[in-house]
C-alpha positions in Angstrom: -8.5 20.7 2.0 -5.0 20.3 3.4 -2.5 18.0 1.9 0.6 16.3 3.3 3.9 17.8 1.8 5.7 14.4 2.2 3.0 12.3 0.5 2.9 14.8 -2.4 6.7 15.1 -2.6 6.7 18.8 -1.9 9.2 18.4 0.8 11.6 15.8 2.1 12.2 14.9 5.8 15.8 14.2 7.0 15.7 12.5 10.4 18.4 10.3 11.9 17.7 7.2 14.0 17.8 7.8 17.7 19.4 4.4 18.3 22.2 4.3 15.7 22.3 7.6 13.9 21.6 6.3 10.5 19.4 8.5 8.2 15.7 7.1 8.4 13.7 6.2 5.4 10.2 7.6 5.0 8.1 4.4 4.6 4.9 6.3 3.9 1.5 6.9 5.8 0.9 4.7 8.8 -2.6 4.1 7.5 -1.1 2.3 4.4 0.4 -0.4 6.7 -2.8 -0.9 8.7 -5.2 -1.4 5.8 -3.9 -3.0 2.6 -6.8 -1.4 0.6 -6.7 1.8 2.5 -5.2 3.7 -0.3 -8.4 3.3 -2.2 -10.2 5.4 0.5 -10.3 9.1 0.7 -8.0 10.8 3.2 -10.7 11.5 5.8 -11.8 7.9 5.8 -8.3 6.7 6.0 -7.6 8.9 9.0 -10.6 7.6 10.9 -8.8 4.2 11.1 -5.1 5.2 11.5 -5.1 4.8 15.2 -4.5 8.4 16.1 -7.6 10.2 17.3 -6.8 13.8 16.1 -5.2 13.4 12.7 -8.2 14.6 10.9 -9.0 17.5 13.2 -5.5 18.7 13.5 -4.7 18.1 9.8 -1.6 15.9 10.5 -0.3 12.9 8.6 1.4 10.2 10.5 4.4 8.8 8.6 6.5 5.8 9.5 10.2 6.4 9.5 12.4 3.3 9.3 16.0 2.6 9.9 17.6 0.1 7.4 20.6 -0.5 9.7 19.1 -1.4 13.0 15.3 -1.8 12.2 14.0 0.9 14.5 10.7 2.4 13.4 9.4 5.8 14.5 6.1 7.6 13.8 6.4 11.2 12.8 3.5 13.6 12.6 3.7 15.9 9.5 1.6 19.1 9.5 -0.5 19.2 6.4 -0.5 22.5 4.4 
């Protein structure tokens, strides 16, 4: 079973906002925002409802990156290891 290196704090992602250049904050998995009780589900069940059809098959974890300066949000797909 593959795991997300960001969710498990093995790695950090440094990305800058495409609008203002500020360092983006990792706000966590997209599925955590879609279902307030989703974190109680196993990963495969959460991925079925995350809105991205290939996350389970391709073993990727969509993370929401947010800019505190301008409010821009961006989804980044992290390859699980």
